LOROTI-291394 format. One record per residue: residue number from 1; x, y, z of N, C-alpha, C in turn. Coordinates in steps of 0.001 Angstrom, whole numbers. Layout:
# residues N
(NUM, (X, Y, Z), (X, Y, Z), (X, Y, Z))
...
END
This chain:
# residues 206
(1, (-89393, 95304, 97920), (-88761, 94034, 98240), (-87252, 94154, 98091))
(2, (-86537, 93756, 99125), (-85078, 93709, 99062), (-84668, 92241, 98996))
(3, (-84022, 91873, 97894), (-83620, 90485, 97668), (-82356, 90510, 96830))
(4, (-81277, 90009, 97393), (-79981, 90088, 96725), (-79507, 88723, 96261))
(5, (-79077, 88655, 95013), (-78471, 87448, 94452), (-77006, 87762, 94180))
(6, (-76114, 87043, 94858), (-74674, 87242, 94702), (-74093, 86088, 93899))
(7, (-73478, 86396, 92763), (-72938, 85353, 91891), (-71451, 85608, 91668))
(8, (-70632, 84674, 92121), (-69183, 84785, 92009), (-68634, 83706, 91084))
(9, (-67339, 83820, 90774), (-66676, 82799, 89983), (-65576, 83376, 89122))
(10, (-64739, 82523, 88563), (-63632, 82968, 87724), (-64096, 83410, 86340))
(11, (-63175, 83975, 85586), (-63477, 84481, 84248), (-63950, 83370, 83319))
(12, (-64908, 83710, 82454), (-65395, 82840, 81374), (-66078, 81571, 81863))
(13, (-66548, 81580, 83111), (-67303, 80430, 83607), (-68780, 80536, 83244))
(14, (-69205, 81743, 82858), (-70602, 81954, 82476), (-71383, 82810, 83446))
(15, (-70740, 83324, 84483), (-71492, 84046, 85517), (-72126, 85334, 85004))
(16, (-71476, 86007, 84056), (-72040, 87246, 83539), (-73349, 87016, 82796))
(17, (-73350, 86033, 81910), (-74566, 85707, 81159), (-75659, 85196, 82084))
(18, (-75281, 84315, 83001), (-76254, 83778, 83953), (-76854, 84902, 84789))
(19, (-76017, 85797, 85281), (-76492, 86902, 86118), (-77471, 87793, 85366))
(20, (-77124, 88136, 84128), (-77994, 89008, 83344), (-79347, 88360, 83081))
(21, (-79340, 87062, 82797), (-80606, 86379, 82491), (-81430, 86133, 83747))
(22, (-80770, 85882, 84873), (-81502, 85749, 86146), (-82166, 87084, 86487))
(23, (-81422, 88168, 86339), (-81981, 89488, 86627), (-83170, 89786, 85720))
(24, (-83029, 89472, 84439), (-84114, 89722, 83493), (-85345, 88875, 83824))
(25, (-85119, 87613, 84195), (-86231, 86705, 84502), (-87061, 87193, 85682))
(26, (-86386, 87680, 86709), (-87095, 88076, 87932), (-87375, 89580, 87992))
(27, (-86895, 90335, 87017), (-87103, 91772, 87032), (-86217, 92492, 88030))
(28, (-85061, 91902, 88346), (-84118, 92510, 89278), (-83134, 93408, 88520))
(29, (-82562, 94373, 89242), (-81488, 95173, 88677), (-80222, 94322, 88625))
(30, (-79325, 94623, 87680), (-78109, 93818, 87512), (-76876, 94701, 87503))
(31, (-75854, 94281, 88241), (-74574, 94988, 88234), (-73441, 93995, 88000))
(32, (-72728, 94195, 86895), (-71501, 93442, 86630), (-70386, 94189, 87349))
(33, (-70046, 93734, 88551), (-69077, 94482, 89353), (-67689, 94455, 88734))
(34, (-67425, 93483, 87860), (-66144, 93458, 87187), (-65906, 94711, 86358))
(35, (-66992, 95320, 85853), (-66848, 96536, 85061), (-66298, 97680, 85899))
(36, (-66623, 97676, 87191), (-66114, 98721, 88072), (-64590, 98643, 88135))
(37, (-64090, 97409, 88273), (-62645, 97221, 88347), (-61981, 97389, 86982))
(38, (-62679, 96964, 85925), (-62134, 97165, 84583), (-62032, 98665, 84269))
(39, (-63055, 99417, 84660), (-63033, 100855, 84403), (-61909, 101527, 85185))
(40, (-61703, 101068, 86416), (-60591, 101594, 87208), (-59263, 101223, 86553))
(41, (-59162, 99966, 86109), (-57946, 99518, 85439), (-57665, 100305, 84176))
(42, (-58715, 100638, 83433), (-58546, 101412, 82197), (-58003, 102808, 82510))
(43, (-58481, 103406, 83603), (-57982, 104727, 83992), (-56520, 104637, 84423))
(44, (-56162, 103537, 85074), (-54768, 103347, 85486), (-53868, 103199, 84263))
(45, (-54345, 102443, 83269), (-53564, 102295, 82031), (-53344, 103639, 81345))
(46, (-54255, 104568, 81603), (-54140, 105909, 81020), (-53232, 106814, 81852))
(47, (-52698, 106262, 82944), (-51724, 107026, 83717), (-52143, 107466, 85096))
(48, (-53359, 107126, 85526), (-53826, 107562, 86841), (-53340, 106638, 87952))
(49, (-53280, 107189, 89156), (-52997, 106394, 90341), (-54202, 105488, 90624))
(50, (-53989, 104209, 90969), (-55118, 103288, 91171), (-56140, 103753, 92197))
(51, (-55693, 104225, 93338), (-56625, 104628, 94392), (-57396, 105872, 93977))
(52, (-56696, 106838, 93379), (-57362, 108047, 92901), (-58367, 107712, 91806))
(53, (-58011, 106774, 90928), (-58912, 106369, 89847), (-60186, 105745, 90405))
(54, (-60042, 104901, 91413), (-61210, 104252, 92016), (-62126, 105267, 92683))
(55, (-61547, 106227, 93351), (-62343, 107233, 94057), (-63032, 108198, 93106))
(56, (-62475, 108358, 91912), (-63041, 109302, 90941), (-63960, 108632, 89926))
(57, (-64185, 107329, 90059), (-64961, 106583, 89056), (-66378, 107147, 88930))
(58, (-66855, 107222, 87692), (-68199, 107735, 87430), (-68961, 106748, 86564))
(59, (-70304, 106866, 86499), (-71089, 105982, 85636), (-70624, 105998, 84183))
(60, (-70108, 107134, 83721), (-69647, 107229, 82336), (-68477, 106282, 82078))
(61, (-67661, 106039, 83110), (-66526, 105133, 82944), (-66985, 103715, 82633))
(62, (-68156, 103330, 83132), (-68659, 101969, 82933), (-69195, 101765, 81519))
(63, (-69377, 102851, 80780), (-69926, 102770, 79416), (-68849, 102780, 78345))
(64, (-67569, 102795, 78754), (-66488, 102788, 77771), (-66548, 101520, 76931))
(65, (-66122, 101624, 75684), (-66205, 100473, 74782), (-64917, 99655, 74726))
(66, (-63961, 99975, 75592), (-62695, 99238, 75572), (-62482, 98413, 76842))
(67, (-63543, 98154, 77591), (-63390, 97498, 78895), (-63256, 95981, 78795))
(68, (-63463, 95405, 77614), (-63437, 93948, 77481), (-62134, 93430, 76871))
(69, (-61133, 94265, 76758), (-59873, 93802, 76189), (-59065, 93034, 77230))
(70, (-58162, 92195, 76746), (-57320, 91426, 77657), (-56430, 92316, 78499))
(71, (-55924, 93403, 77917), (-55051, 94321, 78652), (-55786, 94959, 79821))
(72, (-57013, 95372, 79590), (-57806, 95980, 80654), (-58157, 94938, 81717))
(73, (-58429, 93701, 81292), (-58746, 92636, 82244), (-57585, 92397, 83206))
(74, (-56371, 92366, 82675), (-55204, 92173, 83526), (-55008, 93367, 84456))
(75, (-55241, 94564, 83961), (-55124, 95759, 84797), (-56171, 95737, 85907))
(76, (-57376, 95278, 85567), (-58440, 95187, 86564), (-58066, 94223, 87680))
(77, (-57487, 93097, 87318), (-57077, 92113, 88313), (-55991, 92683, 89223))
(78, (-55083, 93469, 88657), (-54012, 94062, 89464), (-54555, 95096, 90448))
(79, (-55433, 95978, 89985), (-55943, 97011, 90892), (-56869, 96407, 91941))
(80, (-57542, 95288, 91588), (-58444, 94644, 92538), (-57696, 94048, 93721))
(81, (-56397, 93845, 93572), (-55591, 93300, 94661), (-55166, 94387, 95652))
(82, (-55500, 95639, 95377), (-55135, 96754, 96249), (-56288, 97039, 97203))
(83, (-56041, 96882, 98494), (-57109, 97005, 99489), (-57789, 98369, 99440))
(84, (-57016, 99433, 99225), (-57601, 100786, 99203), (-58528, 100981, 98006))
(85, (-58215, 100328, 96895), (-59091, 100397, 95723), (-60411, 99710, 96029))
(86, (-60342, 98523, 96604), (-61561, 97776, 96912), (-62425, 98556, 97894))
(87, (-61791, 99178, 98890), (-62551, 99945, 99883), (-63290, 101106, 99229))
(88, (-62659, 101730, 98243), (-63270, 102872, 97571), (-64499, 102478, 96752))
(89, (-64567, 101210, 96341), (-65657, 100763, 95470), (-66737, 99950, 96189))
(90, (-66491, 99614, 97452), (-67409, 98732, 98177), (-68753, 99399, 98461))
(91, (-68743, 100658, 98880), (-69988, 101333, 99263), (-70988, 101345, 98122))
(92, (-70529, 101671, 96916), (-71424, 101692, 95758), (-72078, 100332, 95552))
(93, (-71278, 99281, 95645), (-71799, 97933, 95425), (-72802, 97529, 96504))
(94, (-72496, 97844, 97748), (-73398, 97488, 98849), (-74744, 98196, 98711))
(95, (-74716, 99466, 98355), (-75960, 100213, 98182), (-76790, 99653, 97038))
(96, (-76121, 99291, 95950), (-76820, 98696, 94810), (-77485, 97387, 95212))
(97, (-76773, 96584, 95991), (-77266, 95260, 96368), (-78547, 95307, 97194))
(98, (-78710, 96340, 98009), (-79875, 96409, 98901), (-80929, 97373, 98388))
(99, (-80892, 97676, 97105), (-81909, 98550, 96529), (-83257, 97848, 96511))
(100, (-84315, 98614, 96535), (-85653, 98046, 96510), (-85933, 97446, 95132))
(101, (-86582, 96286, 95113), (-86942, 95647, 93854), (-86067, 94475, 93471))
(102, (-85025, 94212, 94263), (-84157, 93067, 94003), (-82954, 93423, 93154))
(103, (-81854, 92717, 93380), (-80628, 93003, 92641), (-79798, 91742, 92472))
(104, (-79136, 91652, 91326), (-78176, 90583, 91050), (-76823, 91237, 90827))
(105, (-75817, 90789, 91578), (-74458, 91293, 91402), (-73560, 90118, 91072))
(106, (-72695, 90284, 90075), (-71737, 89219, 89792), (-70324, 89769, 89843))
(107, (-69423, 88928, 90349), (-68031, 89332, 90495), (-67188, 88204, 91049))
(108, (-66290, 88540, 91971), (-65395, 87538, 92542), (-65428, 87473, 94056))
(109, (-66059, 88458, 94696), (-66128, 88439, 96157), (-67474, 88952, 96661))
(110, (-68512, 88766, 95854), (-69817, 89323, 96212), (-70411, 88597, 97418))
(111, (-70422, 87272, 97376), (-71011, 86504, 98463), (-70165, 86451, 99716))
(112, (-68871, 86687, 99578), (-67975, 86590, 100738), (-67688, 87927, 101406))
(113, (-67654, 89017, 100616), (-67258, 90313, 101164), (-68330, 91386, 100989))
(114, (-68812, 91557, 99749), (-69736, 92654, 99471), (-71114, 92389, 100066))
(115, (-71639, 91193, 99853), (-73001, 90873, 100289), (-73053, 89544, 101054))
(116, (-72383, 89452, 102188), (-72439, 88192, 102942), (-73844, 87868, 103442))
(117, (-74734, 88896, 103425), (-76116, 88695, 103885), (-77063, 88389, 102723))
(118, (-76541, 88192, 101508), (-77375, 87952, 100330), (-78303, 86759, 100529))
(119, (-79505, 86896, 100020), (-80481, 85811, 100144), (-80084, 84600, 99314))
(120, (-79393, 84827, 98201), (-78915, 83737, 97347), (-77447, 83980, 97014))
(121, (-76645, 82920, 97129), (-75237, 82993, 96736), (-74930, 81821, 95819))
(122, (-74244, 82119, 94729), (-73822, 81068, 93801), (-72364, 81294, 93418))
(123, (-71671, 80210, 93159), (-70298, 80280, 92648), (-70277, 79484, 91357))
(124, (-70141, 80211, 90233), (-70191, 79598, 88905), (-68763, 79332, 88441))
(125, (-68485, 78089, 88064), (-67128, 77739, 87666), (-67157, 76777, 86483))
(126, (-65981, 76442, 85970), (-65813, 75464, 84893), (-64320, 75155, 84829))
(127, (-63966, 74109, 84099), (-62556, 73742, 83996), (-61767, 74843, 83290))
(128, (-60454, 74882, 83559), (-59596, 75886, 82923), (-59697, 75808, 81403))
(129, (-59656, 74590, 80864), (-59650, 74407, 79409), (-60958, 74877, 78772))
(130, (-62061, 74572, 79410), (-63362, 74997, 78888), (-63472, 76516, 78925))
(131, (-63068, 77113, 80017), (-63153, 78564, 80138), (-62234, 79259, 79131))
(132, (-61031, 78713, 78951), (-60096, 79312, 77999), (-60629, 79229, 76579))
(133, (-61253, 78107, 76226), (-61822, 77962, 74880), (-62952, 78969, 74664))
(134, (-63793, 79142, 75682), (-64883, 80112, 75568), (-64331, 81523, 75374))
(135, (-63328, 81877, 76156), (-62767, 83218, 76055), (-62041, 83408, 74722))
(136, (-61341, 82354, 74255), (-60653, 82426, 72963), (-61659, 82694, 71847))
(137, (-62766, 81967, 71843), (-63776, 82142, 70795), (-64388, 83537, 70870))
(138, (-64585, 84030, 72086), (-65139, 85379, 72259), (-64190, 86439, 71708))
(139, (-62920, 86358, 72098), (-61953, 87381, 71700), (-61604, 87298, 70210))
(140, (-61396, 86060, 69708), (-61067, 85919, 68290), (-62244, 86322, 67416))
(141, (-63462, 86085, 67925), (-64650, 86486, 67193), (-64788, 87990, 67063))
(142, (-64116, 88709, 67954), (-64122, 90175, 67900), (-62922, 90711, 67137))
(143, (-62161, 89777, 66525), (-61037, 90204, 65710), (-59737, 90413, 66459))
(144, (-59694, 90038, 67746), (-58459, 90216, 68510), (-57448, 89125, 68154))
(145, (-56186, 89489, 68122), (-55110, 88573, 67752), (-54698, 87768, 68986))
(146, (-55326, 86621, 69185), (-55063, 85789, 70362), (-54854, 84336, 69932))
(147, (-54221, 83562, 70806), (-54060, 82125, 70582), (-54692, 81383, 71752))
(148, (-55040, 80130, 71525), (-55625, 79337, 72604), (-54655, 79201, 73776))
(149, (-53394, 78922, 73482), (-52405, 78765, 74556), (-52211, 80071, 75315))
(150, (-52205, 81170, 74597), (-52025, 82463, 75241), (-53196, 82816, 76141))
(151, (-54401, 82532, 75680), (-55593, 82810, 76472), (-55601, 81953, 77740))
(152, (-55258, 80673, 77594), (-55217, 79782, 78747), (-54176, 80257, 79760))
(153, (-53024, 80656, 79267), (-51954, 81140, 80151), (-52401, 82402, 80908))
(154, (-53017, 83343, 80200), (-53481, 84572, 80843), (-54579, 84288, 81855))
(155, (-55469, 83361, 81512), (-56568, 83018, 82405), (-56045, 82415, 83710))
(156, (-55089, 81508, 83605), (-54527, 80882, 84805), (-53757, 81892, 85649))
(157, (-53086, 82830, 84986), (-52355, 83870, 85711), (-53331, 84751, 86486))
(158, (-54422, 85091, 85832), (-55420, 85939, 86487), (-56098, 85189, 87634))
(159, (-56418, 83925, 87413), (-57029, 83124, 88471), (-56134, 83091, 89709))
(160, (-54843, 82862, 89492), (-53906, 82778, 90609), (-53854, 84094, 91366))
(161, (-53834, 85203, 90630), (-53792, 86508, 91276), (-55067, 86753, 92077))
(162, (-56227, 86430, 91491), (-57496, 86654, 92183), (-57647, 85749, 93401))
(163, (-57152, 84529, 93283), (-57301, 83541, 94349), (-56323, 83773, 95506))
(164, (-55122, 84264, 95186), (-54065, 84360, 96191), (-53893, 85745, 96793))
(165, (-54661, 86730, 96321), (-54480, 88076, 96853), (-54897, 88143, 98321))
(166, (-54280, 89054, 99059), (-54587, 89204, 100481), (-55952, 89846, 100686))
(167, (-56307, 90798, 99820), (-57578, 91508, 99955), (-58678, 90762, 99212))
(168, (-59622, 90207, 99957), (-60806, 89565, 99390), (-60489, 88562, 98294))
(169, (-59778, 87491, 98599), (-59458, 86496, 97572), (-60719, 85832, 97025))
(170, (-60657, 85420, 95755), (-61792, 84757, 95128), (-61993, 83369, 95728))
(171, (-63181, 83119, 96236), (-63526, 81804, 96770), (-65045, 81706, 96877))
(172, (-65541, 80472, 96945), (-66976, 80273, 97116), (-67347, 80508, 98573))
(173, (-68440, 81238, 98810), (-68945, 81387, 100169), (-69358, 80008, 100686))
(174, (-69264, 79828, 101993), (-69562, 78526, 102583), (-70985, 78067, 102270))
(175, (-71913, 79005, 102116), (-73314, 78654, 101869), (-73731, 78894, 100425))
(176, (-72764, 78955, 99513), (-73080, 79186, 98098), (-73332, 77883, 97359))
(177, (-74249, 77940, 96395), (-74426, 76835, 95464), (-73288, 76887, 94456))
(178, (-72520, 75808, 94339), (-71443, 75743, 93344), (-72023, 75158, 92063))
(179, (-71980, 75949, 90995), (-72562, 75545, 89715), (-71434, 75376, 88702))
(180, (-71089, 74132, 88390), (-70029, 73835, 87427), (-70653, 73732, 86043))
(181, (-70290, 74660, 85161), (-70906, 74733, 83837), (-70080, 74042, 82751))
(182, (-69053, 73282, 83152), (-68167, 72652, 82168), (-68924, 71847, 81124))
(183, (-69912, 71079, 81572), (-70658, 70201, 80672), (-72085, 70677, 80446))
(184, (-72323, 71962, 80686), (-73663, 72528, 80527), (-73704, 73474, 79340))
(185, (-74840, 73518, 78662), (-75074, 74598, 77709), (-75433, 75831, 78535))
(186, (-75383, 77007, 77928), (-75729, 78206, 78677), (-77186, 78151, 79117))
(187, (-78041, 77550, 78276), (-79447, 77425, 78645), (-79646, 76567, 79877))
(188, (-78923, 75459, 79946), (-79019, 74580, 81112), (-78518, 75276, 82372))
(189, (-77428, 76002, 82247), (-76870, 76706, 83399), (-77823, 77793, 83892))
(190, (-78406, 78528, 82960), (-79357, 79580, 83330), (-80574, 78969, 84010))
(191, (-81104, 77873, 83461), (-82271, 77218, 84059), (-81977, 76753, 85488))
(192, (-80781, 76206, 85713), (-80407, 75746, 87045), (-80330, 76913, 88020))
(193, (-79763, 78012, 87568), (-79640, 79189, 88428), (-81008, 79781, 88752))
(194, (-81860, 79883, 87747), (-83202, 80437, 87962), (-83991, 79569, 88940))
(195, (-83898, 78264, 88788), (-84613, 77352, 89685), (-84142, 77531, 91128))
(196, (-82832, 77695, 91308), (-82284, 77879, 92655), (-82765, 79194, 93265))
(197, (-82744, 80263, 92487), (-83209, 81550, 92986), (-84694, 81496, 93323))
(198, (-85484, 80837, 92481), (-86930, 80761, 92702), (-87250, 80075, 94024))
(199, (-86534, 78993, 94318), (-86762, 78278, 95583), (-86475, 79194, 96765))
(200, (-85362, 79898, 96712), (-84995, 80789, 97819), (-85942, 81982, 97925))
(201, (-86348, 82514, 96780), (-87281, 83657, 96818), (-88619, 83260, 97405))
(202, (-89124, 82091, 96997), (-90410, 81626, 97511), (-90327, 81359, 99018))
(203, (-89197, 80807, 99458), (-89010, 80541, 100889), (-88946, 81851, 101663))
(204, (-88292, 82842, 101074), (-88169, 84133, 101726), (-89526, 84824, 101814))
(205, (-90318, 84677, 100743), (-91644, 85307, 100723), (-92582, 84627, 101701))
(206, (-92368, 83316, 101898), (-93240, 82575, 102809), (-92964, 82848, 104249))
END
């Protein structure tokens, strides 16, 4: 069975958690495509050329333990704005999406660029303030020296870069379900996403 779920949205809206739980619920494979760009960004921070780093990326790069830092996140956003970098990483994502057994991919341009043919598309979002608070609690809980104002400022800067870039700007696909998690618990958001996927899967099977 080939069945693709494409989940897009800005940082800290909940798409990563939702994607992982949707994949687990249905037994689909899961790819956090942001890790591909974070891993490329980490190699760039180490001194590599962005395009060369993207072309040389290996599975081992995705297992690094420093990919969730704010510095790497900003580097990932910068390299993602380079068309040649995105082109180097697209084939891997497309092949993953159409693998047998079903797949869930989350990122910022999955439903619009990587998998426009996906059986399910969702755009998970939340208010800037809610997302910044979630990210602040996540980072401070890991011992990182951050402030709420600083996190909000970085988040808005990254959103603007992702939204305004020429190559594959972040936006909801025209046929995507927009899921605003501002006033939802993670459980409620996951339940809503699972219900939406189930309806589409059953329709596809029928």
